[in-house]
N, C-alpha and C positions, 0 to 999 in steps of 0.2 A: 504495500499500501504505497501512499502517501505518505513524507516528513511531518510531525504536527511537529510544535513551535517547541513545548515540552525538548521533543531526543534533537533539531535543531539547535535548543537553548544550551546543551549540555557539550554538544561536538563543540560550539563555539564561542563560551568557557575552554575547553581544555585544551582548546588551540589555541586561547590565550595568556591561561594559567600558563601554555606551555614555552608561549616568545612572551610576553608581556607588551603588547603590541597601544602603540595607545593613539591611536583609531581605528575602531570597526566602524567598517558600511556596505552599508546592504541598499540594493536598490528600492524604493518606494511601491510594493508590493504589497496587495495581501496577504503574505506568510513572514517577510520584514514585519509589517507594521504591527503583526502577533507577533512576533519574534524577539524585535530587539527592546519592548520596554521593559522583557523579563529580564534581557540581558543587564540591559544600563541598572535591575533594580535590584539584581545578585553581584553587581560592583558599586553597589552606592553613588550613580552617577546620576545627570537627567540625562535625555534622548532627548536629542533633536531631531524636527520630520521635515519632511518634504525641504531642503536644502538644494533653493536652489543656483547659489553660489558661495565657492567655497574662497573668503578672500586671502587668509593664509590660516597658522598651522590649527589655532584658537580660534578664529572670527569665520562665522560663517552668515550669508543673507536668509530668509527663509519666510514664504509669505502668515502675515494675521491675518482675523479679520475675514474667518471663510478668502479667501486671496486679494481681498483689495486694497493690502495695505503690504512694505515687505519691511524687516525687521530685520538688523546687526547687527547679530546678538556674538557675544565674547564668551565664551567658554573658559571657567576657570578648572572644570574637571580633569582629570588625571588622567582620564581616555575618555575621548572622544564617543558616541556613541550614532550615529546621523541612522536614519535613509532618507538618500537624494531622489532628484527626481533626475531621471537619467537623459532623458530630453530637454534636458535645458547647459547641459554642455557638450562641448563639438565634438565630433566624430571624430579617432584616430585613426589612423593607417592599420589595417593587420601586420604585427609584422612590427609597430614603431615601439612597442614599452620595453620595458625589461623586468614586467614581470614573471614571475616563476608558480608552474602552476604545482602544485605537491601533492600527491592522495594523501588522503586523513582518514582514519575510522573514531570510531566514539566507543569507548568503555560504559559499560555498564547497559 
């Protein structure tokens, strides 16, 4: 079956514990909107939703008032947990990034 928020949360937290990431991002999808608030709560940090722009490592732009206004938000949290709107960002050419894909498994 499809993974549920509880299982994805465990996987994200296990990977974070092993690597101590400063930022955890996911697309603003139904799955991520169900999972990332749980991750943020376990890490005792706030979650920023629907980020439209990243201005710096701790500064983000997101919609407020049902999207009628934009807010620039600065986060002092040790780990930034964000959902982003992928369509708000420029498309990159395939193969132009330096990211690495790694296989992971979830214990428990």
